[in-house]
DODOZA-32166 format. One record per residue: residue in one letter; x, y, z of N, C-alpha, C, O in turn; chain. Coordinates in steps of 0.1 Angstrom, whole numbers. Layout:
BEGIN
<rec residu="A" n_px="X" n_py="Y" n_pz="Z" ca_px="X" ca_py="Y" ca_pz="Z" c_px="X" c_py="Y" c_pz="Z" o_px="X" o_py="Y" o_pz="Z" chaine="A"/>
...
//
This chain:
BEGIN
<rec residu="M" n_px="-158" n_py="-10" n_pz="152" ca_px="-156" ca_py="-4" ca_pz="139" c_px="-141" c_py="5" c_pz="133" o_px="-135" o_py="5" o_pz="122" chaine="A"/>
<rec residu="N" n_px="-137" n_py="14" n_pz="149" ca_px="-126" ca_py="24" ca_pz="148" c_px="-113" c_py="13" c_pz="143" o_px="-105" o_py="14" o_pz="135" chaine="A"/>
<rec residu="Y" n_px="-116" n_py="5" n_pz="151" ca_px="-99" ca_py="-6" ca_pz="145" c_px="-100" c_py="-8" c_pz="137" o_px="-89" o_py="-8" o_pz="131" chaine="A"/>
<rec residu="I" n_px="-109" n_py="-12" n_pz="129" ca_px="-108" ca_py="-17" ca_pz="117" c_px="-106" c_py="-8" c_pz="110" o_px="-96" o_py="-12" o_pz="103" chaine="A"/>
<rec residu="A" n_px="-108" n_py="9" n_pz="105" ca_px="-110" ca_py="19" ca_pz="103" c_px="-92" c_py="22" c_pz="101" o_px="-86" o_py="23" o_pz="91" chaine="A"/>
<rec residu="L" n_px="-88" n_py="22" n_pz="115" ca_px="-75" ca_py="22" ca_pz="114" c_px="-65" c_py="13" c_pz="105" o_px="-57" o_py="17" o_pz="98" chaine="A"/>
<rec residu="F" n_px="-68" n_py="0" n_pz="107" ca_px="-64" ca_py="-16" ca_pz="98" c_px="-66" c_py="-9" c_pz="83" o_px="-56" o_py="-9" o_pz="75" chaine="A"/>
<rec residu="F" n_px="-71" n_py="-7" n_pz="82" ca_px="-71" ca_py="-6" ca_pz="68" c_px="-63" c_py="11" c_pz="65" o_px="-55" o_py="11" o_pz="56" chaine="A"/>
<rec residu="A" n_px="-64" n_py="21" n_pz="70" ca_px="-56" ca_py="36" ca_pz="71" c_px="-40" c_py="30" c_pz="70" o_px="-31" o_py="34" o_pz="63" chaine="A"/>
<rec residu="G" n_px="-39" n_py="20" n_pz="80" ca_px="-26" ca_py="16" ca_pz="76" c_px="-14" c_py="5" c_pz="68" o_px="-2" o_py="4" o_pz="67" chaine="A"/>
<rec residu="A" n_px="-28" n_py="-1" n_pz="61" ca_px="-30" ca_py="-10" ca_pz="49" c_px="-24" c_py="2" c_pz="36" o_px="-15" o_py="1" o_pz="28" chaine="A"/>
<rec residu="F" n_px="-32" n_py="10" n_pz="37" ca_px="-33" ca_py="20" ca_pz="26" c_px="-21" c_py="26" c_pz="27" o_px="-13" o_py="23" o_pz="18" chaine="A"/>
<rec residu="F" n_px="-19" n_py="35" n_pz="35" ca_px="-1" ca_py="42" ca_pz="38" c_px="10" c_py="33" c_pz="36" o_px="20" o_py="37" o_pz="30" chaine="A"/>
<rec residu="C" n_px="9" n_py="19" n_pz="40" ca_px="20" ca_py="6" ca_pz="33" c_px="15" c_py="11" c_pz="20" o_px="22" o_py="19" o_pz="14" chaine="A"/>
<rec residu="N" n_px="8" n_py="9" n_pz="16" ca_px="4" ca_py="5" ca_pz="0" c_px="9" c_py="16" c_pz="-9" o_px="15" o_py="16" o_pz="-19" chaine="A"/>
<rec residu="C" n_px="5" n_py="27" n_pz="-2" ca_px="13" ca_py="43" ca_pz="-8" c_px="29" c_py="47" c_pz="-10" o_px="35" o_py="56" o_pz="-15" chaine="A"/>
<rec residu="I" n_px="33" n_py="35" n_pz="-2" ca_px="53" ca_py="37" ca_pz="-1" c_px="60" c_py="36" c_pz="-14" o_px="67" o_py="44" o_pz="-19" chaine="A"/>
<rec residu="P" n_px="54" n_py="20" n_pz="-19" ca_px="61" ca_py="15" ca_pz="-32" c_px="54" c_py="24" c_pz="-42" o_px="58" o_py="23" o_pz="-54" chaine="A"/>
<rec residu="H" n_px="46" n_py="30" n_pz="-41" ca_px="43" ca_py="34" ca_pz="-59" c_px="47" c_py="46" c_pz="-59" o_px="54" o_py="50" o_pz="-68" chaine="A"/>
<rec residu="L" n_px="42" n_py="53" n_pz="-47" ca_px="52" ca_py="66" ca_pz="-46" c_px="66" c_py="68" c_pz="-50" o_px="70" o_py="78" o_pz="-56" chaine="A"/>
<rec residu="C" n_px="72" n_py="60" n_pz="-47" ca_px="83" ca_py="56" ca_pz="-47" c_px="89" c_py="54" c_pz="-62" o_px="98" o_py="61" o_pz="-66" chaine="A"/>
<rec residu="A" n_px="84" n_py="44" n_pz="-69" ca_px="89" ca_py="42" ca_pz="-83" c_px="83" c_py="51" c_pz="-91" o_px="91" o_py="53" o_pz="-101" chaine="A"/>
<rec residu="G" n_px="73" n_py="58" n_pz="-92" ca_px="67" ca_py="69" ca_pz="-98" c_px="77" c_py="82" c_pz="-96" o_px="81" o_py="87" o_pz="-107" chaine="A"/>
<rec residu="L" n_px="80" n_py="87" n_pz="-86" ca_px="85" ca_py="93" ca_pz="-81" c_px="111" c_py="96" c_pz="-85" o_px="119" o_py="104" o_pz="-84" chaine="A"/>
<rec residu="Q" n_px="109" n_py="76" n_pz="-88" ca_px="120" ca_py="78" ca_pz="-94" c_px="118" c_py="75" c_pz="-109" o_px="128" o_py="70" o_pz="-114" chaine="A"/>
<rec residu="G" n_px="108" n_py="77" n_pz="-118" ca_px="107" ca_py="73" ca_pz="-132" c_px="108" c_py="58" c_pz="-132" o_px="115" o_py="55" o_pz="-141" chaine="A"/>
<rec residu="M" n_px="105" n_py="50" n_pz="-126" ca_px="103" ca_py="36" ca_pz="-127" c_px="87" c_py="29" c_pz="-127" o_px="78" o_py="33" o_pz="-120" chaine="A"/>
<rec residu="P" n_px="87" n_py="22" n_pz="-135" ca_px="76" ca_py="11" ca_pz="-136" c_px="74" c_py="4" c_pz="-124" o_px="83" o_py="1" o_pz="-117" chaine="A"/>
<rec residu="F" n_px="63" n_py="3" n_pz="-121" ca_px="65" ca_py="-9" ca_pz="-111" c_px="46" c_py="-14" c_pz="-113" o_px="37" o_py="-6" o_pz="-116" chaine="A"/>
<rec residu="P" n_px="45" n_py="-27" n_pz="-110" ca_px="27" ca_py="-35" ca_pz="-108" c_px="18" c_py="-23" c_pz="-104" o_px="24" o_py="-13" o_pz="-99" chaine="A"/>
<rec residu="T" n_px="9" n_py="-22" n_pz="-105" ca_px="-6" ca_py="-13" ca_pz="-103" c_px="-13" c_py="-26" c_pz="-105" o_px="-8" o_py="-37" o_pz="-107" chaine="A"/>
<rec residu="P" n_px="-28" n_py="-22" n_pz="-103" ca_px="-40" ca_py="-32" ca_pz="-101" c_px="-47" c_py="-30" c_pz="-118" o_px="-55" o_py="-37" o_pz="-123" chaine="A"/>
<rec residu="F" n_px="-41" n_py="-16" n_pz="-126" ca_px="-42" ca_py="-13" ca_pz="-133" c_px="-39" c_py="-20" c_pz="-148" o_px="-47" o_py="-20" o_pz="-157" chaine="A"/>
<rec residu="A" n_px="-25" n_py="-26" n_pz="-149" ca_px="-17" ca_py="-32" ca_pz="-152" c_px="-23" c_py="-45" c_pz="-159" o_px="-32" o_py="-50" o_pz="-154" chaine="A"/>
<rec residu="K" n_px="-17" n_py="-51" n_pz="-174" ca_px="-25" ca_py="-64" ca_pz="-177" c_px="-10" c_py="-70" c_pz="-175" o_px="-1" o_py="-65" o_pz="-182" chaine="A"/>
<rec residu="P" n_px="-8" n_py="-82" n_pz="-166" ca_px="-20" ca_py="-89" ca_pz="-160" c_px="-19" c_py="-78" c_pz="-149" o_px="-11" o_py="-69" o_pz="-148" chaine="A"/>
<rec residu="R" n_px="-30" n_py="-80" n_pz="-143" ca_px="-37" ca_py="-69" ca_pz="-127" c_px="-24" c_py="-75" c_pz="-124" o_px="-20" o_py="-85" o_pz="-129" chaine="A"/>
<rec residu="G" n_px="-14" n_py="-64" n_pz="-112" ca_px="-7" ca_py="-65" ca_pz="-101" c_px="1" c_py="-71" c_pz="-104" o_px="5" o_py="-77" o_pz="-94" chaine="A"/>
<rec residu="I" n_px="10" n_py="-75" n_pz="-121" ca_px="18" ca_py="-83" ca_pz="-120" c_px="26" c_py="-77" c_pz="-135" o_px="38" o_py="-78" o_pz="-138" chaine="A"/>
<rec residu="G" n_px="18" n_py="-73" n_pz="-142" ca_px="28" ca_py="-66" ca_pz="-153" c_px="30" c_py="-47" c_pz="-149" o_px="25" o_py="-40" o_pz="-141" chaine="A"/>
<rec residu="N" n_px="39" n_py="-43" n_pz="-157" ca_px="41" ca_py="-29" ca_pz="-154" c_px="33" c_py="-22" c_pz="-153" o_px="23" o_py="-28" o_pz="-158" chaine="A"/>
<rec residu="S" n_px="27" n_py="-9" n_pz="-150" ca_px="26" ca_py="2" ca_pz="-147" c_px="32" c_py="19" c_pz="-148" o_px="37" o_py="24" o_pz="-137" chaine="A"/>
<rec residu="S" n_px="32" n_py="27" n_pz="-158" ca_px="42" ca_py="39" ca_pz="-159" c_px="41" c_py="44" c_pz="-144" o_px="34" o_py="42" o_pz="-134" chaine="A"/>
<rec residu="P" n_px="53" n_py="52" n_pz="-145" ca_px="57" ca_py="61" ca_pz="-133" c_px="46" c_py="66" c_pz="-133" o_px="40" o_py="65" o_pz="-122" chaine="A"/>
<rec residu="F" n_px="41" n_py="71" n_pz="-140" ca_px="28" ca_py="84" ca_pz="-137" c_px="20" c_py="80" c_pz="-131" o_px="16" o_py="87" o_pz="-122" chaine="A"/>
<rec residu="V" n_px="13" n_py="66" n_pz="-134" ca_px="0" ca_py="56" ca_pz="-133" c_px="3" c_py="55" c_pz="-115" o_px="-5" o_py="56" o_pz="-106" chaine="A"/>
<rec residu="N" n_px="19" n_py="53" n_pz="-113" ca_px="20" ca_py="50" ca_pz="-99" c_px="23" c_py="59" c_pz="-92" o_px="22" o_py="58" o_pz="-80" chaine="A"/>
<rec residu="F" n_px="25" n_py="71" n_pz="-97" ca_px="23" ca_py="79" ca_pz="-86" c_px="8" c_py="83" c_pz="-83" o_px="3" o_py="81" o_pz="-72" chaine="A"/>
<rec residu="I" n_px="3" n_py="88" n_pz="-92" ca_px="-12" ca_py="87" ca_pz="-92" c_px="-15" c_py="77" c_pz="-81" o_px="-18" o_py="82" o_pz="-70" chaine="A"/>
<rec residu="W" n_px="-16" n_py="66" n_pz="-82" ca_px="-17" ca_py="54" ca_pz="-75" c_px="-15" c_py="55" c_pz="-58" o_px="-24" o_py="51" o_pz="-50" chaine="A"/>
<rec residu="G" n_px="-3" n_py="62" n_pz="-53" ca_px="8" ca_py="62" ca_pz="-45" c_px="-6" c_py="72" c_pz="-38" o_px="-14" o_py="68" o_pz="-29" chaine="A"/>
<rec residu="A" n_px="-5" n_py="84" n_pz="-43" ca_px="-14" ca_py="95" ca_pz="-42" c_px="-28" c_py="94" c_pz="-37" o_px="-34" o_py="102" o_pz="-29" chaine="A"/>
<rec residu="F" n_px="-31" n_py="85" n_pz="-43" ca_px="-47" ca_py="82" ca_pz="-39" c_px="-47" c_py="73" c_pz="-26" o_px="-53" o_py="78" o_pz="-16" chaine="A"/>
<rec residu="N" n_px="-43" n_py="63" n_pz="-26" ca_px="-34" ca_py="54" ca_pz="-13" c_px="-35" c_py="65" c_pz="2" o_px="-43" o_py="64" o_pz="12" chaine="A"/>
<rec residu="F" n_px="-24" n_py="74" n_pz="-2" ca_px="-19" ca_py="82" ca_pz="7" c_px="-35" c_py="88" c_pz="16" o_px="-39" o_py="87" o_pz="28" chaine="A"/>
<rec residu="G" n_px="-41" n_py="97" n_pz="0" ca_px="-47" ca_py="103" ca_pz="5" c_px="-59" c_py="97" c_pz="9" o_px="-68" o_py="105" o_pz="13" chaine="A"/>
<rec residu="V" n_px="-63" n_py="82" n_pz="10" ca_px="-74" ca_py="74" ca_pz="12" c_px="-71" c_py="74" c_pz="28" o_px="-77" o_py="81" o_pz="35" chaine="A"/>
<rec residu="G" n_px="-62" n_py="67" n_pz="32" ca_px="-53" ca_py="66" ca_pz="45" c_px="-51" c_py="79" c_pz="56" o_px="-47" o_py="76" o_pz="68" chaine="A"/>
<rec residu="L" n_px="-52" n_py="94" n_pz="50" ca_px="-53" ca_py="105" ca_pz="55" c_px="-68" c_py="112" c_pz="59" o_px="-73" o_py="118" o_pz="69" chaine="A"/>
<rec residu="F" n_px="-72" n_py="106" n_pz="44" ca_px="-91" ca_py="103" ca_pz="50" c_px="-98" c_py="95" c_pz="60" o_px="-109" o_py="98" o_pz="65" chaine="A"/>
<rec residu="I" n_px="-86" n_py="80" n_pz="63" ca_px="-97" ca_py="76" ca_pz="75" c_px="-90" c_py="82" c_pz="91" o_px="-94" o_py="85" o_pz="103" chaine="A"/>
<rec residu="L" n_px="-77" n_py="83" n_pz="84" ca_px="-66" ca_py="95" ca_pz="99" c_px="-82" c_py="104" c_pz="103" o_px="-90" o_py="101" o_pz="112" chaine="A"/>
<rec residu="S" n_px="-83" n_py="112" n_pz="96" ca_px="-91" ca_py="127" ca_pz="95" c_px="-106" c_py="120" c_pz="104" o_px="-110" o_py="126" o_pz="114" chaine="A"/>
<rec residu="R" n_px="-112" n_py="107" n_pz="99" ca_px="-126" ca_py="106" ca_pz="106" c_px="-122" c_py="93" c_pz="121" o_px="-131" o_py="88" o_pz="129" chaine="A"/>
<rec residu="H" n_px="-111" n_py="93" n_pz="121" ca_px="-109" ca_py="83" ca_pz="136" c_px="-93" c_py="88" c_pz="138" o_px="-84" o_py="80" o_pz="134" chaine="A"/>
<rec residu="P" n_px="-89" n_py="101" n_pz="146" ca_px="-76" ca_py="102" ca_pz="147" c_px="-69" c_py="94" c_pz="158" o_px="-77" o_py="89" o_pz="166" chaine="A"/>
<rec residu="V" n_px="-57" n_py="91" n_pz="159" ca_px="-52" ca_py="85" ca_pz="161" c_px="-36" c_py="89" c_pz="174" o_px="-25" o_py="94" o_pz="171" chaine="A"/>
<rec residu="L" n_px="-40" n_py="85" n_pz="186" ca_px="-25" ca_py="93" ca_pz="194" c_px="-18" c_py="85" c_pz="194" o_px="-20" o_py="73" o_pz="193" chaine="A"/>
<rec residu="T" n_px="-5" n_py="92" n_pz="196" ca_px="6" ca_py="82" ca_pz="192" c_px="14" c_py="73" c_pz="209" o_px="16" o_py="77" o_pz="221" chaine="A"/>
<rec residu="G" n_px="17" n_py="63" n_pz="203" ca_px="17" ca_py="59" ca_pz="218" c_px="13" c_py="47" c_pz="221" o_px="2" o_py="44" o_pz="215" chaine="A"/>
<rec residu="L" n_px="18" n_py="37" n_pz="230" ca_px="13" ca_py="24" ca_pz="231" c_px="-3" c_py="21" c_pz="239" o_px="-6" o_py="20" o_pz="251" chaine="A"/>
<rec residu="N" n_px="-12" n_py="23" n_pz="226" ca_px="-25" ca_py="20" ca_pz="226" c_px="-33" c_py="10" c_pz="210" o_px="-31" o_py="7" o_pz="198" chaine="A"/>
<rec residu="L" n_px="-43" n_py="8" n_pz="221" ca_px="-51" ca_py="2" ca_pz="205" c_px="-52" c_py="4" c_pz="196" o_px="-54" o_py="-5" o_pz="188" chaine="A"/>
<rec residu="D" n_px="-53" n_py="18" n_pz="192" ca_px="-53" ca_py="26" ca_pz="181" c_px="-41" c_py="24" c_pz="171" o_px="-43" o_py="22" o_pz="159" chaine="A"/>
<rec residu="C" n_px="-30" n_py="23" n_pz="176" ca_px="-14" ca_py="25" ca_pz="174" c_px="-16" c_py="11" c_pz="166" o_px="-14" o_py="9" o_pz="154" chaine="A"/>
<rec residu="L" n_px="-19" n_py="2" n_pz="173" ca_px="-15" ca_py="-7" ca_pz="174" c_px="-25" c_py="-12" c_pz="156" o_px="-20" o_py="-16" o_pz="145" chaine="A"/>
<rec residu="A" n_px="-35" n_py="-10" n_pz="160" ca_px="-44" ca_py="-15" ca_pz="148" c_px="-38" c_py="-7" c_pz="137" o_px="-38" o_py="-13" o_pz="127" chaine="A"/>
<rec residu="L" n_px="-33" n_py="5" n_pz="136" ca_px="-28" ca_py="10" ca_pz="122" c_px="-14" c_py="0" c_pz="123" o_px="-16" o_py="-9" o_pz="115" chaine="A"/>
<rec residu="A" n_px="-2" n_py="-2" n_pz="131" ca_px="7" ca_py="-6" ca_pz="126" c_px="4" c_py="-24" c_pz="122" o_px="12" o_py="-31" o_pz="116" chaine="A"/>
<rec residu="A" n_px="-10" n_py="-27" n_pz="127" ca_px="-14" ca_py="-43" ca_pz="118" c_px="-14" c_py="-39" c_pz="106" o_px="-5" o_py="-42" o_pz="98" chaine="A"/>
<rec residu="G" n_px="-26" n_py="-31" n_pz="105" ca_px="-29" ca_py="-29" ca_pz="91" c_px="-16" c_py="-25" c_pz="83" o_px="-18" o_py="-23" o_pz="72" chaine="A"/>
<rec residu="A" n_px="-3" n_py="-23" n_pz="85" ca_px="6" ca_py="-17" ca_pz="79" c_px="14" c_py="-33" c_pz="74" o_px="19" o_py="-36" o_pz="63" chaine="A"/>
<rec residu="L" n_px="14" n_py="-40" n_pz="86" ca_px="23" ca_py="-47" ca_pz="87" c_px="17" c_py="-61" c_pz="80" o_px="26" o_py="-68" o_pz="76" chaine="A"/>
<rec residu="A" n_px="6" n_py="-64" n_pz="79" ca_px="-4" ca_py="-72" ca_pz="70" c_px="-1" c_py="-70" c_pz="57" o_px="3" o_py="-80" o_pz="51" chaine="A"/>
<rec residu="L" n_px="-2" n_py="-59" n_pz="50" ca_px="-5" ca_py="-56" ca_pz="41" c_px="11" c_py="-57" c_pz="38" o_px="13" o_py="-64" o_pz="28" chaine="A"/>
<rec residu="G" n_px="22" n_py="-51" n_pz="44" ca_px="36" ca_py="-53" ca_pz="39" c_px="38" c_py="-69" c_pz="37" o_px="43" o_py="-74" o_pz="26" chaine="A"/>
<rec residu="T" n_px="34" n_py="-74" n_pz="47" ca_px="40" ca_py="-90" ca_pz="45" c_px="36" c_py="-94" c_pz="29" o_px="44" o_py="-98" o_pz="21" chaine="A"/>
<rec residu="Y" n_px="23" n_py="-93" n_pz="27" ca_px="20" ca_py="-100" ca_pz="16" c_px="23" c_py="-92" c_pz="3" o_px="26" o_py="-96" o_pz="-8" chaine="A"/>
<rec residu="L" n_px="23" n_py="-80" n_pz="7" ca_px="28" ca_py="-76" ca_pz="-6" c_px="49" c_py="-77" c_pz="-10" o_px="57" o_py="-77" o_pz="-19" chaine="A"/>
<rec residu="S" n_px="48" n_py="-78" n_pz="0" ca_px="69" ca_py="-84" ca_pz="0" c_px="67" c_py="-98" c_pz="-3" o_px="77" o_py="-103" o_pz="-8" chaine="A"/>
<rec residu="R" n_px="59" n_py="-105" n_pz="-3" ca_px="59" ca_py="-117" ca_pz="-8" c_px="54" c_py="-120" c_pz="-24" o_px="59" o_py="-127" o_pz="-31" chaine="A"/>
<rec residu="H" n_px="43" n_py="-112" n_pz="-26" ca_px="37" ca_py="-111" ca_pz="-40" c_px="49" c_py="-106" c_pz="-49" o_px="55" o_py="-115" o_pz="-55" chaine="A"/>
<rec residu="F" n_px="52" n_py="-95" n_pz="-50" ca_px="62" ca_py="-83" ca_pz="-55" c_px="78" c_py="-94" c_pz="-56" o_px="86" o_py="-95" o_pz="-65" chaine="A"/>
<rec residu="G" n_px="76" n_py="-99" n_pz="-46" ca_px="92" ca_py="-110" ca_pz="-49" c_px="93" c_py="-121" c_pz="-57" o_px="104" o_py="-125" o_pz="-62" chaine="A"/>
<rec residu="K" n_px="75" n_py="-128" n_pz="-57" ca_px="78" ca_py="-133" ca_pz="-67" c_px="76" c_py="-130" c_pz="-83" o_px="79" o_py="-136" o_pz="-92" chaine="A"/>
<rec residu="V" n_px="71" n_py="-119" n_pz="-82" ca_px="68" ca_py="-112" ca_pz="-92" c_px="82" c_py="-108" c_pz="-101" o_px="83" o_py="-110" o_pz="-113" chaine="A"/>
<rec residu="R" n_px="92" n_py="-100" n_pz="-92" ca_px="105" ca_py="-92" ca_pz="-94" c_px="115" c_py="-107" c_pz="-96" o_px="127" o_py="-105" o_pz="-99" chaine="A"/>
<rec residu="S" n_px="110" n_py="-118" n_pz="-94" ca_px="117" ca_py="-131" ca_pz="-93" c_px="117" c_py="-139" c_pz="-112" o_px="125" o_py="-147" o_pz="-117" chaine="A"/>
<rec residu="G" n_px="106" n_py="-133" n_pz="-116" ca_px="98" ca_py="-138" ca_pz="-125" c_px="92" c_py="-151" c_pz="-127" o_px="89" o_py="-154" o_pz="-138" chaine="A"/>
<rec residu="D" n_px="91" n_py="-158" n_pz="-117" ca_px="77" ca_py="-162" ca_pz="-112" c_px="65" c_py="-156" c_pz="-107" o_px="60" o_py="-153" o_pz="-95" chaine="A"/>
<rec residu="R" n_px="61" n_py="-153" n_pz="-122" ca_px="47" ca_py="-144" ca_pz="-121" c_px="35" c_py="-152" c_pz="-119" o_px="24" o_py="-147" o_pz="-117" chaine="A"/>
<rec residu="F" n_px="37" n_py="-168" n_pz="-122" ca_px="25" ca_py="-178" ca_pz="-126" c_px="18" c_py="-182" c_pz="-109" o_px="7" o_py="-187" o_pz="-107" chaine="A"/>
<rec residu="S" n_px="28" n_py="-178" n_pz="-100" ca_px="27" ca_py="-185" ca_pz="-88" c_px="20" c_py="-168" c_pz="-76" o_px="12" o_py="-167" o_pz="-66" chaine="A"/>
<rec residu="A" n_px="29" n_py="-160" n_pz="-83" ca_px="24" ca_py="-150" ca_pz="-76" c_px="6" c_py="-148" c_pz="-75" o_px="1" o_py="-139" o_pz="-68" chaine="A"/>
//
């Protein structure tokens, strides 16, 4: 169960990055609260709050399942979550940003 939790912590940490960056730069960016969901843009404030929420969830999971850095299965699970979600999001938002919204 610990590895699953760490996988999701990595995913939440990965997801906080684009939302915090967009919000702090004052740029709109898609969130789950936009219309259409995950494709339309949300305000910079909504992005900042969503990014902070994702960061908080990632921290909460890590507080319950601490990780020792180094080459171990805990770090691998954390990195796998970040890589899995990052791969999906890069493909999804690449399609959204190119204007191919209906295949996203």
